[in-house]
TORPAFI-240253 format. One record per atom (N, C-alpha, C, O): residue in one letter; x, y, z. Coordinates in Angstrom, 1 decimal. Each point is the difference from the previous one (the first is absolute). Example, Ala and Ser with C-alpha at 12.3 -4.5 7.8 and 13.67 -1.06 7.14 Angstrom:
REM residues 2
SITE r   east  north     up
SITE a   13.2   -5.7    7.8
SITE a   -0.9    1.2    0.0
SITE a    0.9    1.2    0.0
SITE a    1.0    0.0    0.7
SITE s   -1.4    1.1   -1.4
SITE s    0.9    1.1    0.0
SITE s   -0.8    1.1    0.8
SITE s    0.5    1.1    0.1
***
This chain:
REM residues 136
SITE r   east  north     up
SITE m    4.6   34.6    2.8
SITE m   -0.6   -0.6    1.1
SITE m   -1.4   -0.5   -0.4
SITE m   -0.5   -1.1    0.4
SITE i   -0.3    2.0   -1.1
SITE i   -1.3   -0.4   -0.4
SITE i    0.0   -1.2   -0.9
SITE i   -0.9   -0.8    0.1
SITE e    1.9    0.8   -1.0
SITE e    0.1   -1.1   -0.9
SITE e    0.1   -1.4    0.7
SITE e   -0.6   -1.0   -0.4
SITE e    1.3    1.0    1.5
SITE e    0.2   -1.2    0.8
SITE e   -1.3   -0.5    0.5
SITE e   -0.2   -1.2    0.2
SITE l   -0.7    2.1    0.2
SITE l   -1.3   -0.4    0.6
SITE l   -0.9   -0.5   -1.1
SITE l   -1.0   -0.8    0.4
SITE k    1.2    1.1   -1.6
SITE k   -1.0   -0.4   -1.1
SITE k    0.2   -1.5   -0.4
SITE k   -1.0   -0.6   -0.4
SITE s    2.2    0.1    0.5
SITE s    0.2   -1.4   -0.5
SITE s    0.5   -0.9    1.1
SITE s    0.5    0.4    1.0
SITE k   -0.8   -1.7   -1.2
SITE k    0.5   -1.0    0.9
SITE k    1.5   -0.3   -0.3
SITE k    0.5    0.4   -1.0
SITE t    0.2   -1.0    2.0
SITE t    1.4   -0.2   -0.2
SITE t    0.3   -1.2   -0.9
SITE t    1.0   -0.1   -0.6
SITE q   -1.9   -0.9    0.5
SITE q    0.2   -1.2   -0.8
SITE q   -1.1    0.0   -1.1
SITE q   -1.1    0.3    0.3
SITE p    1.5   -0.6   -1.5
SITE p   -0.9    0.0   -1.1
SITE p   -0.9   -1.2    0.0
SITE p    0.1   -0.8   -1.0
SITE v   -1.0    0.7    1.9
SITE v   -0.9   -1.2    0.1
SITE v   -1.4    0.6   -0.2
SITE v   -0.4    0.9    0.8
SITE s   -0.3   -1.4   -1.8
SITE s   -1.3    0.6   -0.3
SITE s   -1.1   -0.9    0.7
SITE s    0.2   -1.2    0.3
SITE k   -1.4    1.8   -0.2
SITE k   -1.1   -0.8    0.5
SITE k   -0.4   -1.1   -0.9
SITE k   -0.4   -1.1    0.4
SITE e    0.6    1.3   -1.7
SITE e   -0.3   -1.0   -1.0
SITE e    1.0   -1.2    0.2
SITE e   -0.5   -1.2   -0.2
SITE q    1.7    1.4    0.5
SITE q    0.9   -1.1    0.3
SITE q   -0.4   -0.8    1.1
SITE q    0.0   -1.3    0.0
SITE v   -0.5    1.9    1.1
SITE v   -0.4   -0.7    1.2
SITE v   -1.3   -0.8   -0.4
SITE v   -0.2   -1.1    0.4
SITE w   -0.7    1.8   -1.1
SITE w   -1.2   -0.7   -0.4
SITE w    0.2   -1.2   -0.9
SITE w   -0.6   -1.1    0.2
SITE s    1.6    1.2   -1.2
SITE s    0.3   -1.1   -0.8
SITE s    0.6   -1.2    0.8
SITE s   -0.3   -1.1   -0.2
SITE a    1.2    1.5    1.1
SITE a    0.6   -1.0    0.9
SITE a   -1.0   -0.7    0.8
SITE a    0.0   -1.2    0.2
SITE w   -1.0    1.9    0.3
SITE w   -1.1   -0.5    0.8
SITE w   -0.8   -1.0   -0.8
SITE w   -0.3   -1.1    0.5
SITE k    0.0    1.4   -1.7
SITE k   -0.7   -0.9   -0.9
SITE k    0.7   -1.3   -0.2
SITE k   -0.6   -1.1   -0.1
SITE r    2.0    1.1    0.0
SITE r    0.7   -1.2   -0.2
SITE r    0.1   -0.8    1.3
SITE r   -0.1   -1.2   -0.1
SITE i    0.3    1.9    1.2
SITE i    0.1   -0.7    1.3
SITE i   -1.3   -0.7    0.4
SITE i    0.0   -1.1    0.5
SITE r   -1.1    1.8   -0.8
SITE r   -1.3   -0.5    0.4
SITE r   -0.4   -1.3   -0.7
SITE r   -0.8   -0.8    0.5
SITE k    1.5    0.5   -1.6
SITE k   -0.3   -1.2   -0.8
SITE k    0.8   -1.2    0.7
SITE k   -0.3   -1.2   -0.2
SITE g    1.3    1.5    0.9
SITE g    0.9   -1.0    0.6
SITE g   -0.5   -0.6    1.3
SITE g   -1.2    0.0    0.2
SITE g    2.2   -0.4    0.6
SITE g   -0.3   -0.7    1.3
SITE g   -0.8    0.9    0.9
SITE g    0.2    1.3    0.0
SITE s   -0.9   -1.9    0.9
SITE s   -0.8    0.8    0.9
SITE s    0.5    0.0    1.4
SITE s   -0.7    0.4    1.0
SITE g    1.9   -0.9   -0.7
SITE g    0.5   -0.1    1.3
SITE g    0.2    1.4    0.7
SITE g    0.5    0.9   -0.7
SITE m   -1.0   -0.8    1.9
SITE m    0.1    1.3    0.7
SITE m    1.3    0.0    0.7
SITE m    0.6   -1.0    0.5
SITE g    0.0    2.2   -0.4
SITE g    1.2    0.2    0.8
SITE g   -0.3    0.3    1.5
SITE g   -1.1   -0.3    0.5
SITE i    2.1    0.9    0.1
SITE i   -0.1    0.2    1.4
SITE i   -1.1    1.0    0.4
SITE i   -0.5    0.0    1.2
SITE d    0.1    0.8   -2.1
SITE d   -1.0    1.0    0.3
SITE d   -1.5   -0.5   -0.1
SITE d   -0.9    0.7    0.3
SITE q    0.8   -1.9   -0.8
SITE q   -1.3   -0.7   -0.1
SITE q   -1.0    0.7   -1.0
SITE q   -1.2   -0.1    0.1
SITE v    1.8    0.9   -1.0
SITE v   -0.8    0.7   -1.0
SITE v    0.0   -0.9   -1.3
SITE v    1.1   -0.2   -0.5
SITE g   -2.3   -0.2    0.1
SITE g    0.0   -0.9   -1.2
SITE g   -0.4    0.7   -1.3
SITE g   -0.4    1.2    0.0
SITE i    0.4   -1.9   -1.1
SITE i   -0.3    0.6   -1.3
SITE i   -1.5    0.5    0.0
SITE i   -0.2    1.0   -0.6
SITE d   -0.7   -1.8    1.2
SITE d   -1.4    0.4    0.1
SITE d   -0.2    1.3    0.7
SITE d   -0.8    0.9   -0.5
SITE q    1.6   -0.6    1.5
SITE q   -0.2    1.2    0.8
SITE q    0.5    1.2   -0.9
SITE q   -0.6    1.0   -0.1
SITE i    1.7   -1.2   -0.6
SITE i    0.5    1.1   -0.8
SITE i   -0.9    0.2   -1.2
SITE i   -0.2    1.1   -0.4
SITE d   -0.3   -2.2   -0.2
SITE d   -0.9    0.1   -1.1
SITE d   -1.3    0.8    0.4
SITE d   -0.6    0.7   -0.8
SITE a    0.1   -0.9    2.0
SITE a   -1.2    0.7    0.5
SITE a    0.2    1.5    0.2
SITE a   -0.9    0.7   -0.2
SITE n    2.2   -0.3    0.5
SITE n    0.2    1.4    0.2
SITE n    1.4    0.3   -0.5
SITE n    0.9    0.3    0.9
SITE p   -0.6   -0.3   -2.2
SITE p    1.4    0.2   -0.5
SITE p    0.6    1.3    0.4
SITE p    1.2    0.1    0.3
SITE r   -2.0    1.0   -0.3
SITE r    0.5    1.3    0.3
SITE r    0.6    0.1    1.4
SITE r    1.0    0.6    0.3
SITE k   -1.7   -1.3    0.7
SITE k    0.5    0.0    1.4
SITE k    1.4   -0.6    0.1
SITE k    0.8    0.4    0.8
SITE y   -0.5   -1.4   -1.7
SITE y    1.3   -0.7    0.2
SITE y    1.0    0.4   -1.1
SITE y    1.2    0.2    0.3
SITE l   -1.6    0.0   -1.5
SITE l    0.9    0.3   -1.1
SITE l    0.5    1.4   -0.1
SITE l    1.2    0.3   -0.3
SITE y   -2.0    0.7    0.7
SITE y    0.4    1.4    0.0
SITE y    1.1    0.2    1.0
SITE y    1.1    0.6   -0.4
SITE p   -1.2   -1.1    1.6
SITE p    1.2    0.2    1.0
SITE p    1.2   -0.7   -0.5
SITE p    1.1    0.5    0.2
SITE l   -1.3   -1.6   -0.8
SITE l    1.2   -0.8   -0.6
SITE l    0.7    0.9   -1.0
SITE l    1.2    0.1    0.0
SITE w   -2.0    0.4   -1.0
SITE w    0.6    0.8   -1.0
SITE w    0.7    1.2    0.6
SITE w    1.1    0.4   -0.5
SITE n   -1.8    0.3    1.4
SITE n    0.6    1.2    0.6
SITE n    1.3   -0.3    0.7
SITE n    1.0    0.8   -0.2
SITE r   -0.8   -1.9    0.9
SITE r    1.2   -0.4    0.6
SITE r    1.1   -0.4   -1.0
SITE r    1.1    0.4    0.1
SITE l   -1.5   -1.1   -1.2
SITE l    0.9   -0.3   -1.1
SITE l    0.5    1.2   -0.7
SITE l    1.2    0.2   -0.2
SITE a   -2.1    0.7   -0.1
SITE a    0.4    1.2   -0.8
SITE a    0.8    1.0    0.9
SITE a    0.7    0.8   -0.6
SITE s   -0.9   -0.8    1.9
SITE s    0.7    1.0    0.8
SITE s    1.4   -0.6    0.5
SITE s    0.8    0.7    0.5
SITE g   -0.6   -2.0   -0.8
SITE g    1.2   -0.6    0.4
SITE g    0.0   -0.4    1.4
SITE g    1.1   -0.3    0.6
SITE s   -2.3    0.2    0.1
SITE s    0.0   -0.3    1.4
SITE s   -0.6   -1.4    0.2
SITE s   -0.3   -0.4    1.2
SITE y    0.2   -0.4   -2.2
SITE y   -0.5   -1.4    0.1
SITE y    1.0   -0.8    0.7
SITE y    1.2    0.0   -0.3
SITE f   -1.7   -0.8    1.3
SITE f    0.9   -0.9    0.7
SITE f   -0.8   -1.3    0.2
SITE f   -1.1    0.0    0.5
SITE p    1.6   -1.1   -1.0
SITE p   -0.8   -1.3    0.0
SITE p   -0.2   -0.5    1.4
SITE p    0.8    0.1    0.9
SITE p   -2.0   -0.6   -0.6
SITE p   -0.3   -0.5    1.3
SITE p    0.7   -1.4    0.2
SITE p    0.5   -0.5   -1.0
SITE p   -0.5    0.0    2.2
SITE p    0.6   -1.3    0.2
SITE p   -0.7   -1.1   -0.8
SITE p   -1.2    0.2   -0.4
SITE v    1.9   -1.3    0.1
SITE v   -0.5   -1.1   -0.8
SITE v   -0.6   -1.1    1.0
SITE v    0.7   -0.3    1.0
SITE k   -1.8   -0.2   -1.3
SITE k   -0.6   -1.1    0.9
SITE k    0.7   -1.3   -0.3
SITE k    0.2   -0.3   -1.2
SITE e    0.2   -0.4    2.2
SITE e    0.7   -1.3   -0.2
SITE e   -1.0   -1.1    0.2
SITE e   -0.8   -0.1    0.9
SITE v    0.8   -0.8   -1.9
SITE v   -0.9   -1.2    0.0
SITE v    0.9   -1.2   -0.2
SITE v    0.8    0.0   -0.9
SITE l   -1.0   -1.0    1.8
SITE l    0.8   -1.2   -0.1
SITE l   -0.7   -1.0   -1.0
SITE l   -1.2   -0.2    0.2
SITE i    1.9   -0.3   -1.1
SITE i   -0.6   -0.9   -1.0
SITE i    0.8   -1.3    0.1
SITE i    1.2    0.0    0.2
SITE p   -1.8   -1.2   -0.3
SITE p    0.7   -1.2    0.1
SITE p    1.0   -0.3   -1.1
SITE p   -0.3    0.4   -1.2
SITE k    1.4   -0.9    1.6
SITE k    1.0   -0.4   -1.0
SITE k    0.5   -1.4    0.4
SITE k    0.8   -0.2    0.9
SITE g   -1.4   -0.8   -1.6
SITE g    0.2   -1.3    0.3
SITE g   -0.9   -0.5    1.2
SITE g   -1.0    0.7    0.2
SITE r    1.4   -1.7    0.5
SITE r   -0.9   -0.5    1.0
SITE r    0.2    0.8    1.3
SITE r   -1.0    0.2    0.8
SITE v    2.2    0.2   -0.4
SITE v    0.2    0.6    1.3
SITE v    0.4    1.5   -0.1
SITE v   -0.5    0.8    0.8
SITE k    1.3   -0.5   -1.8
SITE k    0.5    1.4   -0.1
SITE k   -1.1    1.0   -0.5
SITE k   -1.0   -0.4   -0.6
SITE k    1.2    1.6    1.0
SITE k   -0.9    1.1   -0.4
SITE k    0.9    1.1   -0.6
SITE k    1.1    0.2    0.5
SITE r   -1.7    0.6   -1.4
SITE r    0.8    1.1   -0.6
SITE r   -0.9    1.3    0.3
SITE r   -1.2   -0.1    0.0
SITE v    1.9    1.2    0.2
SITE v   -0.6    1.2    0.2
SITE v   -0.3    0.7   -1.3
SITE v    0.9    0.2   -0.8
SITE l   -2.2    0.2    0.6
SITE l   -0.4    0.7   -1.2
SITE l   -0.4    1.4    0.5
SITE l   -0.7    0.2    0.9
SITE g    1.3    0.8   -1.6
SITE g   -0.4    1.4    0.3
SITE g   -1.1    0.5   -0.8
SITE g    0.0   -0.1   -1.3
SITE v   -1.1    0.6    1.9
SITE v   -1.2    0.5   -0.7
SITE v   -0.1    1.5    0.2
SITE v   -0.3    0.5    1.0
SITE p    0.6    0.3   -2.1
SITE p   -0.1    1.5    0.2
SITE p   -1.4    0.4    0.0
SITE p   -0.9   -0.8   -0.4
SITE t    0.6    2.0    0.8
SITE t   -1.4    0.5    0.0
SITE t   -0.4    0.2   -1.5
SITE t    0.8    0.1   -0.8
SITE v   -2.1   -0.1    0.6
SITE v   -0.5    0.3   -1.3
SITE v    0.5    1.3   -0.6
SITE v    0.4    0.1   -1.1
SITE l   -0.4    0.9    2.0
SITE l    0.4    1.4   -0.5
SITE l    1.5    0.0   -0.3
SITE l    0.4    0.7   -0.9
SITE d    0.4   -1.5    1.7
SITE d    1.4   -0.1   -0.3
SITE d    0.2   -0.7   -1.3
SITE d    0.9    0.4   -0.8
SITE r   -1.7   -1.4    0.4
SITE r    0.1   -0.6   -1.3
SITE r   -0.3    1.0   -1.1
SITE r    0.6   -0.1   -1.1
SITE v   -1.6    1.0    1.4
SITE v   -0.3    1.0   -1.1
SITE v    1.2    0.9   -0.1
SITE v    0.4    0.3   -1.2
SITE a    0.2    0.1    2.3
SITE a    1.2    0.9   -0.1
SITE a    1.1   -0.7   -0.7
SITE a    0.7    0.6   -0.9
SITE q   -0.4   -1.8    1.2
SITE q    1.0   -0.8   -0.7
SITE q   -0.3   -0.1   -1.5
SITE q    0.9    0.1   -0.8
SITE e   -2.2   -0.3    0.4
SITE e   -0.3   -0.1   -1.4
SITE e    0.2    1.3   -0.7
SITE e    0.4    0.0   -1.2
SITE v   -0.7    1.2    1.8
SITE v    0.3    1.3   -0.6
SITE v    1.5    0.1   -0.3
SITE v    0.3    0.4   -1.1
SITE i    0.5   -0.8    2.1
SITE i    1.4    0.2   -0.2
SITE i    0.5   -1.0   -1.1
SITE i    0.9    0.3   -0.8
SITE r   -1.4   -1.6    0.9
SITE r    0.4   -1.0   -1.0
SITE r   -0.3    0.5   -1.4
SITE r    0.9   -0.2   -0.9
SITE a   -2.1    0.7    0.7
SITE a   -0.4    0.4   -1.4
SITE a    0.9    1.1   -0.5
SITE a    0.3    0.1   -1.2
SITE e    0.0    0.8    2.1
SITE e    0.8    1.2   -0.4
SITE e    1.5   -0.4   -0.3
SITE e    0.5    0.4   -1.0
SITE l    0.0   -1.3    1.9
SITE l    1.4   -0.4   -0.2
SITE l    0.2   -0.9   -1.2
SITE l    0.9    0.1   -0.8
SITE e   -2.0   -0.9    0.5
SITE e    0.1   -1.0   -1.1
SITE e    0.2    0.8   -1.3
SITE e    0.7   -0.5   -0.9
SITE k   -1.4    1.6    0.7
SITE k    0.2    0.8   -1.2
SITE k    1.4    0.4   -0.3
SITE k    0.5    0.0   -1.1
SITE t    0.2    0.3    2.2
SITE t    1.4    0.5   -0.1
SITE t    1.0   -1.2   -0.2
SITE t    0.9    0.1   -0.8
SITE v   -1.0   -1.1    1.7
SITE v    1.0   -1.0    0.0
SITE v   -0.2   -1.2   -0.9
SITE v    1.0   -0.6   -0.5
SITE e   -2.2    0.3    0.1
SITE e   -0.3   -1.2   -0.8
SITE e    0.8    0.1   -1.4
SITE e    0.6   -1.0   -0.4
SITE p   -0.6    2.1   -0.3
SITE p    0.7    0.1   -1.2
SITE p    1.5   -0.2    0.1
SITE p    0.7   -0.3   -1.0
SITE r   -0.1    0.5    2.2
SITE r    1.4   -0.1    0.2
SITE r    0.5   -1.4    0.4
SITE r    1.2   -0.2   -0.1
SITE f   -2.1   -0.7    0.4
SITE f    0.4   -1.3    0.3
SITE f    0.6   -0.8   -1.2
SITE f   -0.5    0.2   -1.1
SITE h    1.4   -1.1    1.4
SITE h    0.5   -0.8   -1.1
SITE h   -1.0   -1.0   -0.4
SITE h   -0.8   -0.5    0.8
SITE p    0.7    0.2   -2.1
SITE p   -1.0   -1.0   -0.5
SITE p    0.0   -1.3    0.7
SITE p   -1.0   -0.7    0.0
SITE s    2.2    0.3    0.5
SITE s    0.1   -1.3    0.7
SITE s   -0.3    0.1    1.5
SITE s    0.3   -1.0    0.7
SITE s   -0.8    2.1   -0.2
SITE s   -0.3    0.2    1.4
SITE s   -1.5   -0.4    0.2
SITE s   -0.9    0.5   -0.7
SITE f    0.6   -1.4    1.6
SITE f   -1.3   -0.5    0.1
SITE f   -0.6    0.2    1.4
SITE f   -1.3   -0.2    0.2
SITE g    2.0    0.5    0.8
SITE g   -0.5    0.1    1.4
SITE g   -0.9    1.2    0.2
SITE g    0.4    1.1   -0.2
SITE y   -1.6   -1.4    0.7
SITE y   -1.0    1.0    0.4
SITE y   -0.3    1.0   -1.1
SITE y   -0.2    1.2    0.3
SITE r    0.1   -1.7   -1.5
SITE r   -0.4    0.8   -1.1
SITE r   -1.3   -0.3   -0.6
SITE r   -0.4   -1.2    0.0
SITE p   -0.4    2.1   -0.4
SITE p   -1.3   -0.3   -0.6
SITE p    0.1   -0.8   -1.2
SITE p    0.8    0.3   -0.9
SITE g   -1.6   -1.3    0.8
SITE g   -0.1   -0.8   -1.2
SITE g    1.2   -1.0   -0.2
SITE g    0.2   -0.6   -1.0
SITE k    0.6    0.5    2.1
SITE k    1.2   -0.9    0.0
SITE k   -0.2   -1.0    1.1
SITE k   -0.5    0.3    1.0
SITE s    0.9   -1.5   -1.3
SITE s   -0.2   -1.1    1.0
SITE s    1.3   -0.8    0.2
SITE s    1.0    0.1   -0.8
SITE a   -1.0   -1.0    1.7
SITE a    1.1   -0.9    0.2
SITE a    0.1   -1.0   -1.2
SITE a    1.1   -0.3   -0.4
SITE h   -2.2    0.0   -0.2
SITE h    0.0   -0.8   -1.2
SITE h    0.7    0.7   -1.2
SITE h    0.8   -0.6   -0.8
SITE d   -1.0    1.9    0.7
SITE d    0.7    0.8   -1.0
SITE d    1.5    0.0    0.2
SITE d    0.8    0.0   -0.9
SITE a   -0.4    0.1    2.2
SITE a    1.4    0.0    0.3
SITE a    0.7   -1.3   -0.3
SITE a    1.1    0.0   -0.6
SITE v   -1.8   -1.1    0.8
SITE v    0.5   -1.3   -0.3
SITE v    0.1   -0.1   -1.5
SITE v    1.0   -0.5   -0.6
SITE e   -2.0    0.9   -0.1
SITE e    0.1    0.0   -1.5
SITE e    1.1    0.8   -0.6
SITE e    0.7   -0.4   -0.9
SITE q   -0.5    1.6    1.5
SITE q    1.1    0.9   -0.4
SITE q    1.4   -0.7    0.3
SITE q    0.9    0.1   -0.8
SITE c   -0.8   -0.8    1.9
SITE c    1.2   -0.6    0.4
SITE c    0.3   -1.2   -1.0
SITE c    1.2   -0.1   -0.4
SITE a   -2.2   -0.6    0.1
SITE a    0.2   -1.1   -1.0
SITE a    0.4    0.5   -1.4
SITE a    0.9   -0.5   -0.6
SITE k   -1.5    1.6    0.2
SITE k    0.4    0.7   -1.2
SITE k    1.4    0.4    0.0
SITE k    0.7   -0.2   -1.0
SITE n   -0.3    0.9    2.1
SITE n    1.4    0.4    0.1
SITE n    1.0   -1.1   -0.1
SITE n    1.1    0.1   -0.6
SITE c   -1.5   -1.2    1.3
SITE c    0.9   -1.2    0.0
SITE c    0.2   -0.6   -1.5
SITE c    1.1   -0.3   -0.4
SITE w   -2.2    0.2   -0.3
SITE w    0.1   -0.5   -1.4
SITE w    0.7    1.0   -0.9
SITE w    0.8   -0.5   -0.8
SITE e   -0.9    1.8    1.0
SITE e    0.7    0.9   -0.8
SITE e    1.5    0.0    0.2
SITE e    0.8    0.2   -0.9
SITE r   -0.4   -0.5    2.1
SITE r    1.4    0.0    0.4
SITE r    0.6   -1.4   -0.1
SITE r    1.2   -0.2    0.3
SITE g   -2.0   -0.8   -0.7
SITE g    0.5   -1.3   -0.2
SITE g    0.4   -0.8    1.3
SITE g    0.9   -0.8    0.0
SITE m   -1.6    1.1    1.0
SITE m    0.3   -0.7    1.3
SITE m   -0.7   -1.3    0.1
SITE m    0.2   -0.7    1.0
***
């Protein structure tokens, strides 16, 4: 019973959250539904990042709602864009970085969707190469 109290249920370190924060703070500055921006978190990271780490590590993290923003699509139509909170983007980055270590080596070399360092241009190039090799 005492052993259970010593460790968190999920192997998420403070360093992982801090690294994720550093990557997210370089990106877009759009605020989510909570109206907490990058500048606010930067001014007092302990206030925001420690509770996030605590919830991630205890397995009690639950993402907040996503802010809906309408963006124009053509002259008349609009498309809904979902904007997560900055802290939710940090949580997603922690999970992405951890999962990527496990799953990236298992992907097929010709798989290009949502992979680091791979693009649609790479996929087209691979497709052309496959067609030439098979004489199509």
